[in-house]
Structures are given as C-alpha cells and as structure tokens.
N, C-alpha and C positions, 0 to 999 in steps of 0.2 A: 503862664504858669509853669511852663516846662523849664526844668533846671539843667537839661542836657543829659544825654545817655552815655553810659560807660559800658563797654563790651562785657558780657557775662560769660565767663568760662569756668563752670563748676567742675571740679575733679570728680570722677566716678568713684563711688564707694563699693569696693569689691567685697563680696561675701559668698559663702557656699549656697548653692541652690537647694531649696527645699520648700515644698508647698504644704500648707496646713489649712484645712477647712473644717469648720464645726457648724453646728446648727443651733437654733434659738436659745434665749437666755433661760436660766433656771433661777428665778428671783428668790432671794432669801437664803440661798445655800452657798457657803464658802466654796471657792474653787477647789480646795484640797479634797472635797468630797467626791469629785468626779475626775480629777486629773491624775495622770501617772507621773506628773512632774517630780523630778528628784529621785525616781525609783528605777530608771531604765538602765543605767550604767553606773559603774563605780564612780566615774567622774561626776555624773549627775548627782549622786548622793553626796559626794564631797562638796559640790557647789551649793546644794540645798542647805547643808549644814552651815557652810560659810555665810550664806544669806541670813540664816536665823541668828547667828552670832553677830553679824554686822548690824542687823536691825536692833537687837537688844542693846548693844553698846552705843549705837547711834542715838537710840531713844534716851539712854542715860545722859548723853551729852546735850541732847536737845529735846527735853521732855515736853515742852510746850508745843513744838511742831509734831512730835510723835503722837500726842493725844489727838490732834486733829486728823491723824491717819489711822486711828483705831488701835494704837499701841499704848496700853494703859499701865504697864508695869511700873512706870516711873512718874505717874501723875502727881504724886506728892512732892516731887523734886522740882528744883528751879535751875535754870542754866547757870553754869559756872564759867565766867570769862576771865578768871584770874590768870595771870601769865603762866602759872604752873599748870593749870587745867588746859589751857590752849596748847601749850607745848606737849602735854600728854596726848591730846587728841590728834595733833599732827603726827606724832610718832606712831600712834595706833593706825591712822589712815595709811601711812606708808607701809605698815605691816600688811594691811589688807591688800594694798596694791601688789605687793610681792606675792602674796598667796594666790591672787588672781592670775598672776603671770605663771605661777608654778602649776596651775591646773592644766591637765591635758585637754585643750579645747577641742581637738579633733575627735574626742570621745564624747562630746556633749551633744545631746539631741537638740533639735532646732530651738525649742522654747528656752532651754537653759543657755544655749549659745547666744541667743538674743539678749537674755538678761545679764549674762556675763559681760557683754559689750557695754550695756547700759550702766551696770554697776561700776565698771571700770571708769567710765566717763564721769559718773557722779562723784566718785572718789577724787578724780582729778579736779572737779569743780570745787569740792570742799577744800582741797589743798590750795587752790587759787584764792579762795575766800579767807582761809585762816593763816596761810603761810606765804601767800603772794601779796595781795593788797592789804592783808590784815585788817579786815573790815571792822573788827571790834575796836580798832584804834581810831576810826574815822566816822563811824555811824552810830549816834546815840539811839537811833530807832531800834537797834537790836536789843537793847536793854529794856526799852519800853514794851516791845513785842513780847519778850520773854514773860513779863508780868501780865500784861493785859490779855494776850492771846491764850496763855496757859490757864488763867483764871476764867476767862470768858468761855473756853471750851467746857470747863467743868460746870459752868452756869447753864449752858444751853444744850449740851449733848447728854442725854440720859443714859450714859454708858454703864452706870452703876446706880444704886439707890441714893437718895438724897443725903442720908447721913454719911455714907462712904465718901461721896463727893465733897461734902462739907469738911470732912476730916482731911482730905487731900488738899483742899484750898488752904486750910489752916497750916499744914506743914510746909506748903509751898511759900506762903506769905512770911513765914518765920525766916526764910532765907533771903528776903528782899534786901536787908542791910548789907549782906555780903555781896550781892550782885551789884548794888549801887557803889560800893567801895571799889569794886573792880572797875566800874565805869569811870570813877574819879581818877584811878591810876592809869587807865588805858587811853582815855580820850585826850590827846595832846593838841592836835591842830586840825580838827575836822572842817569840812566845808561848811560855810555859814548856813546854807539852805538846809543841810541835814540837821544842824543844831536847832534851827527854827522848827523844822518838822518834828524833831524829837521832843521839844518842849510841848508842842501841841498834843503829842501822843501821851506824854507823861501826865499832862493835865487831864486828859480823858481817862487815863488809868485811875487817877485820884478820884474823879467823879464816880467812876464805876465802883470803887471800893467804898466810897462814902454813902452811897444810897442804893445803887443798882444791885449790888451783891445781896443785900437784904431782900430786895424784891424778887430776885431769882430764887431764893430759898425761903419762901414765906412759912414753911413748915418742914419738918416738925420742930417745934420749940424744944429746947433742952440743952444738955451740956455741949453737944457737938456744935450746935448753932451759936450758942453764946461764945464758945472758944473761938470760933471762926470770926465773929464780929469784933471781938477784942483784938485779935491778930490783924484784922483789916484796919482798925483804927491806928495801930502802931505802924503798919506798913504804909498807910496813907501819910502819916507824919514824916516818915523817912523819904517818901516820894516827893512830898511838897518841899522838903529841905533840898533835895537833889535838884528839883526843878528850879528852885531859887538860885542854886549854885550855877546851873547851866545859864540862866538868864544874866546873872551879874558878873560871873567870872569867865565861863567858857565862851559865851557868845561874843563878847568884845574882842577876844583873841582868836576867833575861828576864821582863819584865812586860808584854809586848805583848798587845794584845787578840786574842782568838780570832775575834771577829766581824768579817767583811768588809763587812757591810751588805747590806740587801735589794736595793738597786739593783745591786750587783755580782753577786749571785746571779742576778737576772733577766737581766743583761747576758750572763753566761756561758751560761745556757740559751738565750738568743736567738742568741748567736754559734755555739755548738757544736751545739745541737740544733735551731736555727731555730724554737724555740718562743717565741712572744711572749706569755708569761703572767706574771701577777703572783705574788708570793710568797703572797698570800692565796688566789689560785686554786689554786696548788699544794697548799696546806694543805687546802683544801676537798676536792680530789680524794683526797688521801692519807687524811684522816680518814674520809671516806665508805667507801673501799675497805678500810681497816684494820678498821673496825667490822664490815663484812660478812664479812671473812675470819675474824675472831675468832669470830663466831657459827658459821661453818662448822667451824672447828677444834674447838669444843666439841661440836658435833653429831656429828662423826666420832668423837670420843672416846667418846661414848655408844654408837656402833656397835661399838666395840672392847669396852667394858665399861660397861654402863649402871648398874652399882652403885658406881662409883668416880669421884671427881672428875677432871676432864680433865688437870690437871697431874700427878697421880699416874700416870694412864694414859701420858702422854707420857714420864715418867721411866722407866717400865717398858719402853717401846718402845726407848729409848736403850740399855738394857742388853743387848738382843739384837744382838750384834755378832760379827764373826769372832774367833776365838781369836788371841791374839798369835802372830805369825808367819804367819798365814793371810790377811792382807789382800789381797796381790797376786792370789792365786788366786781369792779371792772377787770381786774387782773384775773380773777377766777373765771369770768366769762371768756376772756382772751385765751387762757390756758386750755379751757375745755374746747374752744373753737380750734385751737392748734392741734389738740389731740385728735379730734375728729378728722382734721385735714391730713395729719401724718398717717393715720390708719387707712383713710380712704385712698390716699395716694400710694400706699404700700412702701413708705419710706423706712419704717421700722415696726417691728411687732412690740406691742406693750403687753407685758404679762397680765393675765387676768387678775383682777383685784388690786392692781397697782394704779394709783392716781396721785397726781401732784396735790399736796396740801398747801394752800396759800393762806398766809396770815399776816396781820399787821406786825411790823417790827416791834420787838419788845422795847421797853423804855430805855434799855441800856445798849441797844444795837440799832442805831439810827442811820445806817447807810441808805443809799437810794433803793437798791434792790440786790438781794443776794440769795443764792441757793445753798441752804445748809443740808446738803445731801449726806446720807449715811456713808461714812468712809468705807471703802471696799474691804479694808482689813478688819473691820469690826466682826468679831466672831458671830454675833447675832445683830442683824441690822437694827439701827435705831431709827426713830422717826425722822423722815426728811421733810423739811419745810422751806418753802419759797417765801421769803419775807420781802414786803414792800413797805416803804415809809410814806405815809400820807403827809400832807402839809399840816403843820402845827396850828390848831384852831385858834391859838392865842395871837398868832401873827396878824398883821394887817392883811386885808384881802389881796392887795397888790403883791405882797410877798408870797402869799399862798399860791397865787396863780403862777408866779415866776418859778416856784419850786415844782409845780405840777407840769410845767412845760416839758420837763424831761420825760414825763409819762404821757405825752400826747398819744392819741389813738394809734398812730402808725408805729411810733417808737416803742410803745408798751408791748406791741406784738413782737417786735424784733428783739427787745430785751428778754421777753419771756421765751422766745425760741432759743436764745443763748443760754439762759439760766436753767430752763426746765424742759421744754418740749420742742424739738428733740435733742436739746443740748446737754448740759451737765447732768441733769437728773436722769435722763434715759441712759446716758453713758454710765452712770454709777450703777444702774441695774445690771447692765451687761458685764461690768467689771467684777461682779460677784463670781463670775465664771472664768475670769482671767487666770491662766495657769501661774502658779508660784506666787511670789509676793512683790517682786521688784516693780512690776508694771501696775501694781495696785497702790503705789505710793504717789500721793498727789501734792504733798508739801502744803500748798495753799497759801503760804505766807511769803510776801516779798520782804527783803531782797534775797532770800535764800536760794541756793541752787535747786533747780527743778527743770525737767524737760517740758516747759510750758506749751511748746508747739503741739504736743500730743493731747493735752488737756484743753487748753483754751483755744487751740487751733480747731479742734472738733467743734466746740461750742460756737466759734466764729463762723465756721463752715455752716453750722445749723441755721444761722441767721440768713445766709445767702441761699441756702437750700430751699427754705419754705417759699421765698419770693421766686426763685428760679422755677419751682414746680407749680407756681400759679396761685399762691395764697393771695386772695383779694387782687387778682390780676387786673381787675377792672379799675382799680384805684392806684394810680402811680405814686401816691404819697407813701405807700409801703416800700416801694423800691427806693424812694428818696431817703427814707429813714434807714434802710439797710445800707445804702451807700454812704450815708453820713457816718455810721459806725465804722464802716470799712475804711474810709479815708482817714479817720482818726487813728486807727490801728496802723495804717501804713506810715502816717506821720510819726508815730512812736518809733518805728524802725529807723526812719531817716534822722529824726531828732536825736535818738540815742547814739547813733554813729557820730554825727557832727558834734554833739556835746562832749563825748568822750575822746574825740580827736582833739578837743580843745579849740575847735573852730567857733562854736556858738556858746554864748552865755545863756543863762536861764531866760533872760528877757528875749534874746534872739529866738530861742525855741518856742516860747510862748507866742510870739508874733507869728511864727511859722504855723502853729496850730490854728490860730485865728484866721490867717490869710488863706491857708491851703485846705483846711478841713472845716472851716467856718464854725469853729468852736467859740462859744461866748468867752469873754476875757477872763473871768474868774476860773472857769473850768480849764481854759488854755494854760493858765499859770500852774494849776495843779498837775496837768499833764507834763509840763516842762520840768517841774520838780521831780516828778516820778522817774523820768529817764535818768536823773542823776543817781538815784539809789537803786534803780532796776535797769541796768545797762542792756539786758537781753529781752526787754519786753516787746521787741519786735517779733517774738515767738507766736503771738496771736496771728499776725498776718502771715508769717512764714508757714505756720501750720496749715492754715486754710489754703494757701497757695500750693503747698505740697500735696494736700488732700485732693485737690482738683487734678493735679498731674497724675497722681496714683489712680484716680478714678478713670481718667481717660485711657491710661495704659492698660488697666484691667479690662476695660470695655473693648479695647482693640484686640486684646488677647482672647477674650472669651466670646466675642461676637454675639450671635443670637442667644447664647447661653447666659449672657450677662443679666443679673438681677440686681437692681439698685438696692432693694431691701436686704438681700443676702450680703451684698458688699458692705453696706453700712453696719450690719450686725457683726460681720467678721472684724471690721476695723474697731468697733467699740469693744468687742470681746478681747481683742489684742491688748487692751488696756491703755495706760498712759505711756506712750513710747515715742521716741524720735521716729521720724517718718521713714528713715532707711529701714527700721525694724518692720514696719508694716509692709514695705516693699519686699523685704526678704521673706516674711511669713506668708504673704498672699501671692506674690509673683515669683518668688525664688530669684529675685533680681540681683545680679552681681555687677551690672555695668551701668544701669540707667541713672540719670540725674534725679536727685530728690526735688530740687527747685531749679528753675531756670527762667 
C-alpha cells in the first residue's frame, strides 16, 4: 500500500512574536461586546473600517454565501456572474489588495495583524477564482449554489421573521433568469463531471422550489407567501429550461480538463491556508500518514476479531446500526454521551444552558448528517440544529439497512464528535468571542475560497480527540471508525493533487478511495468528483495534522502548566484561521513549521 515517500521541507513562516491568552466562552454575546479590536491604534481603526467595507461589498457580490455567515443586508439579492459584474468585482478586489498593502502593519495589534494577513490571502484566493481560472466559465455548480443555497438559508435559518424572509426569497427569485442567462453566456467548455454535477444540483433546486419552499413556510398565509410561491413557479420554469439546455447542449460538448495544474493548487493553499508547500511535499505528508493509519486500522481490526480479515471486520461493524426510524433517538443519546465524556475529561467547557438540538432532517434537506450552527456573525444567535436523515420508510428494507450503515454505532459517534461535540457546534459557541470579524467567516459552501483547515480541521481533530482520550476505549470499533474517516480525508489530499496535476482521471481517483480508504464504490465516486471542484479539500487532514503539531509544541513550552482544556478553548476562540495564525497568537511562533 505504500506509494513511496518524498522528502518534506516546509519553509518557515516568519511573523512577529506576541502571545495572547483569554479565558472561557461567553455564549450568546457578539465578540465586539468585550473586545478592544479596532480601537487601539489608528492603523487598527483603519483596518477595522476596511474589514466592514470589505464584508458589505463582498456580501453584495455573494449574497447567498454571506447569508450563511450571518450577513443579511443583501438577502434579497442574487449573485451576478455577468461579464461586467465579474470584471467589476475583480477591479474592486485589486483595490482592496492595494489598501491592505498601504496600511502600516507595524502599527497593528496582534489580532488585527493576524486578520490582515488572512484577509490578504482571501483576496488573493478570490482573484485566483475570478481572474485566474475564471471558475464561473467552467463550473455550473456556482449558478446552482447561488439559487439553492441562498433560498435554503432563508428557509432554514430564522434570522428574521417569516414574512421578511419570504419577501427576500421573492426578490431573490426574480433575478434567477438574469443569473441563468449569465450561465449560458459564460459556460463555454466546462469539464463533463462538473456539468453532470451541476445538472443534479439544478434538479434539486427545482424540487426545492416546487414543494419544499411551501413546506418551509407553512404560515402565515397572505400576500407575501402568495407572491413568493408565484415567483417560485416562474423561477422553477426557468431552471428546468436551463437544466434541459445543459443536458442537450452543454453536456455533449463539455470536454474541458479536470486538472487545474499544480501551480494553481499550491497558490490556493498559499492564499487560503497560508501554507507555502509544494504539491510534492503535500503528497509526501499524505502518503506517509495514510500508510501509518492503514496499519493502525488493520491492527484495530485484529483487536475486534483476530481470526478474520480486516475488511470483513469493517463490513460487520457497519451492519450494527440503529433500526429504521430510530436514528434521531440514537443520535441524541450519542451526543449526550459525548457531552458527558467531554466535560468529565476536561476537554472543553460547555456554557451552562447550552445543549445540542438533534432533529430529523427536514423534507428539503436530506443529506446524511449536518450541523446547522448559528453563524458567529449573527448579531443574535439563531437556533443551532444537528440534522440526521433516517432511512426512507418507503424503501425496501435492504435499501434502508444500506443507508443506515453509514450511521453504525461507532461511526455515528465519530460523526457526532465532528459535527457537534466537541466539533463544529462547540467551536461555534467559542467563536462568538473571537475578536473582529475575519476569523468568524466560515463560508461553508464549496468550491468557494475558505480557510477550511481552521474550521474542518478542528472538527476532524475532534473525531480523533475523543478516541485518543478514551471514549469507549474498551471497544476498538470506535477507533476503526475514526481511522476510516481519517483515511478518507488523507485520500482527499492525495487525490486532489494527482487529479489537478492531470495524472489521475475521476475513475483513477475513485479506485484510490476504494482501495486505500476502503470506501464503498458509490461513495468513492462522489469523493473523486469532489476533488475536481474542490482542489483544496485536503484542508481537513492538514488542519488536524497542524493542530496536533501545535498541541505538542505548546505542551513542550508550557510543561506542567499545560492544560488541554485551556488550549482547546484558546484555539476555538481564535476562530477559523489558518494554523500559522494559531501558532502566532498562542506561541508567538516566528520560525516553527505548521505541518511536517
């Protein structure tokens, strides 16, 4: 299984030394209520003003993403990918880049200094997106996401009363024909797999507008609701026509390359994650860690049953799942068990009165499992819900059991650690006290630029953490489930590099997920397609990897004073940030490697 190792030589990231420590979370209070962010120097005030201007203009360009981040001033608008609008956004981003250069960085306090570096990288990443590969000319998913995610957020997040949100849906949907016309103009020769994925997403958006929207707003009846449903029917007609055009016109001539090139992948990691590493270095890290975890996976299988091969053991583990109809109750029990464990082990403090809400997925949101946490930039936190999707009772029993294999007893715990306790949900609580705004942006939608290592890396670390700290230590199935998730994330890094170097096809990548992470064929194909449109989704693994290195380095520095709980809380309160930022804020590190 070993693919051969490449020497890893990561360049050190230099920065000013400064140590920042804070104490426990203040749930429900925006960070601005307790922070001196943006008030300490003239340069800090200028930077804080620039951030506010940036976020408002950015939200105007990308209202559907902004809404998911708690920025609602543009909720009634829809993305504009017309050539004129894209040209204007690129020009604006270059202006922001120059204004960042002109700020006297030496006069910025540490939190603002960190955010300056992060924002500068995000601007670079958006320029790569819009003016580099010009993703709006190759990826139909962007257009589907603008509609589906923007409307879906208004359906699910109660950031305003129902009538206000219905009116915003109405005005957003009126702009659908303009968006689709831009799609017809821009999409020249996209990769076939992205067109196929785009068709699926547009079909989903049509279904959502055809029935789910009405279910999401059962009341109040009246003018606002009627107007919304009229506009939804018109938008659905336009979407169905566009989907037909994609299927009969665009798909047959979609021969664009999947590969974006190694330089692009490196530039994206450099811009978003502030990791200046080569693709060969990324491969070396990934191959080394995958080989190590494969050996551990097989060893744990022997602990379960020493007489059977490891893949048979893993298949048996997957069959131990809740009965159809019992998934929500099983998840609630699992999350409660995890919370007791997290608190007993002192892994993080959970503010009094805060508890994870687990519910069945709504009819229009049927993913496997997802944490809809209140965005940290919401002025007043909205209800956070952990949704899980049970098997459809109308399916044959064999298909129901196959669906529920993903929620086997051990994997359900690992998924819940990632999504809720102590993963995304706990992180979102602490981010209410993150200084400023830049590190409270979580984007959340692929394939848009985002420092995913700081968000998903924490949640991926949370999976490992609970097993490492002894959660059901007597049962090696939990360790196998955690390793299965981890191997898949490492394969994403490796497959992403090889795919975008042009070495692997989608079929090659899918086989790699099957052979090396033991992913079932259908899921392996989905993973392989994902790396085509999300070239930096190795951030999950890289973030976890960087977190462990940071933890080791802090423990060495602090010795007997080291507290795992305080360390976790400092990291979570630092927000969603590339890991060099955590090293700077916690260690004052100007020379240490982020990953190796």
